[in-house]
C-alpha positions in Angstrom: 0.0 0.0 0.0 0.9 3.5 -0.7 1.9 5.7 2.2 -0.7 8.4 1.1 -3.5 5.9 1.4 -2.4 4.9 4.9 -2.1 8.5 5.8 -5.6 9.2 4.5 -7.1 6.2 6.3 -5.4 7.4 9.5 -6.5 10.9 8.9 -10.2 9.8 8.8 -10.0 7.0 11.4 -8.2 8.8 14.3 -10.7 11.8 14.4 -13.6 9.3 14.2 -12.2 7.2 17.1 -11.6 10.4 19.1 -15.1 11.7 18.4 -16.6 8.3 19.2 -14.7 8.1 22.5 -15.8 11.7 23.5 -19.4 10.9 22.6 -19.2 7.7 24.7 -17.9 9.4 27.8 -20.4 12.3 27.5 -23.3 9.9 27.1 -22.0 7.7 29.9 -21.6 10.6 32.3 -25.0 11.9 31.3 -26.7 8.6 31.9 -24.9 8.2 35.3 -26.0 11.7 36.2 -29.6 10.8 35.3 -29.5 7.6 37.2 -28.2 9.4 40.3 -30.9 12.0 39.9 -33.6 9.3 39.7 -32.1 7.6 42.7 -32.1 10.8 44.7 -35.7 11.6 43.8 -36.7 8.1 44.7 -34.9 8.3 48.0 -36.5 11.7 48.7 -39.9 10.3 48.0 -39.3 7.3 50.2 -38.0 9.4 52.9 -41.1 11.5 52.9 -43.1 8.3 53.2 -41.0 6.7 55.9 -40.2 9.7 58.0 -43.6 9.6 59.8 -43.1 5.9 60.5 -39.6 6.5 61.9 -40.8 9.4 64.0 -43.6 7.2 65.3 -41.1 4.5 66.2 -39.0 7.0 68.1 -42.1 8.2 69.9 -43.0 4.7 71.0 -39.4 4.0 72.2 -39.5 7.3 74.1 -42.7 6.2 75.8 -41.2 2.8 76.5 -38.2 4.5 78.1 -40.5 6.6 80.2 -42.6 3.7 81.3 -39.5 1.6 82.4 -37.9 4.6 84.2 -37.6 3.2 87.7 -39.0 6.3 89.3 -42.1 6.0 87.1 -42.3 2.2 87.3 -42.2 2.0 91.0 -45.1 4.4 91.3 -47.2 2.9 88.6 -46.6 -0.8 89.4 -47.8 -1.4 93.0 -46.9 -4.6 94.9 -49.3 -7.4 94.7 -47.9 -8.9 97.9 -45.4 -8.1 100.6 -42.8 -10.6 99.1 -39.9 -8.7 97.5 -39.1 -11.5 95.1 -42.7 -11.6 93.9 -42.6 -7.9 93.4 -39.3 -8.1 91.5 -40.6 -10.8 89.2 -43.8 -8.8 88.6 -41.9 -5.6 87.8 -39.5 -7.4 85.5 -42.4 -9.1 83.8 -44.0 -5.6 83.2 -40.8 -4.4 81.6 -40.5 -7.4 79.4 -44.1 -7.2 78.4 -43.7 -3.5 77.5 -40.6 -4.3 75.6 -42.2 -7.1 73.6 -45.0 -4.8 72.7 -42.5 -2.4 71.0 -40.2 -5.0 69.6 -41.2 -4.3 66.0 -40.0 -0.7 66.2 -36.4 -1.7 65.8 -36.8 -1.8 62.0 -37.4 2.0 61.9 -34.6 3.1 64.2 -30.9 2.9 63.9 -29.0 -0.2 65.1 -27.0 2.0 67.6 -30.2 3.4 69.1 -31.7 0.0 69.4 -28.6 -1.3 71.2 -28.8 1.6 73.7 -32.5 0.9 74.3 -31.7 -2.8 75.0 -28.9 -1.8 77.3 -31.2 0.6 79.2 -33.8 -2.1 79.6 -31.3 -4.7 80.8 -29.6 -2.2 83.1 -33.0 -1.3 84.7 -33.8 -5.0 85.2 -30.3 -5.5 86.7 -30.9 -2.5 89.0 -34.1 -4.1 90.3 -32.5 -7.5 90.8 -29.5 -6.0 92.6 -31.7 -4.0 94.9 -33.7 -7.2 95.7 -30.5 -9.0 96.8 -29.6 -6.3 99.4 -30.0 -7.4 103.0 -31.6 -4.1 104.0 -34.5 -4.9 101.6 -37.0 -7.1 103.5 -40.3 -6.6 101.6 -41.8 -5.1 98.5 -42.2 -1.6 99.9 -38.6 -1.6 101.0 -37.5 -2.6 97.5 -39.5 0.3 96.0 -37.9 2.6 98.4 -34.4 1.3 97.7 -34.8 1.6 94.0 -36.1 5.1 94.2 -33.4 6.3 96.6 -30.6 4.8 94.5 -31.7 7.1 91.6 -31.3 10.3 93.6 -27.6 10.6 92.9 -27.4 9.2 89.4 -29.3 9.2 86.1 -31.5 6.2 85.4 -30.5 4.0 82.4 -33.7 5.0 80.6 -32.8 8.7 81.0 -29.5 8.2 79.2 -31.3 6.3 76.4 -33.9 9.1 76.2 -31.1 11.6 75.6 -29.7 9.5 72.8 -33.2 9.1 71.2 -33.7 12.9 71.3 -30.3 13.5 69.7 -31.0 10.9 66.9 -34.4 12.5 66.2 -32.8 15.9 66.0 -30.4 14.5 63.3 -33.4 13.4 61.1 -34.2 17.1 60.3 
């Protein structure tokens, strides 16, 4: 082949390849941008639909934390007998029942928040069990008094969890 023919072929082929590559990259970036825009719009629409559900879940978990707050719990759940162990079991059963009622809310809140709520529930139960084991606690009323006085100088586990829930809800806005 003649060198002029090869030069002519290259003169037409190279600009065509460059133009094709530029067009490919432009279309590719355009389609990716469109896809990202659609994804963002879908996420925005979904967020508008799920935000009320998430807020409702946080509200229910806030109510749960308030209901298992030992100062509220000891006033609301009165002893059914004088036996401290019966009262302990009754109060723990109340906490577990309340927890099971709100178990499905975990799908709407963050994993970290759910872990803190679980820790608060378990710490409250542990606080009640430890107070029951004290020698100074002889009956159900003494157990109530011991639990309430132990909270005077420290924050209840549910109070710490409530603070975390409030902070997390503020981040939703």
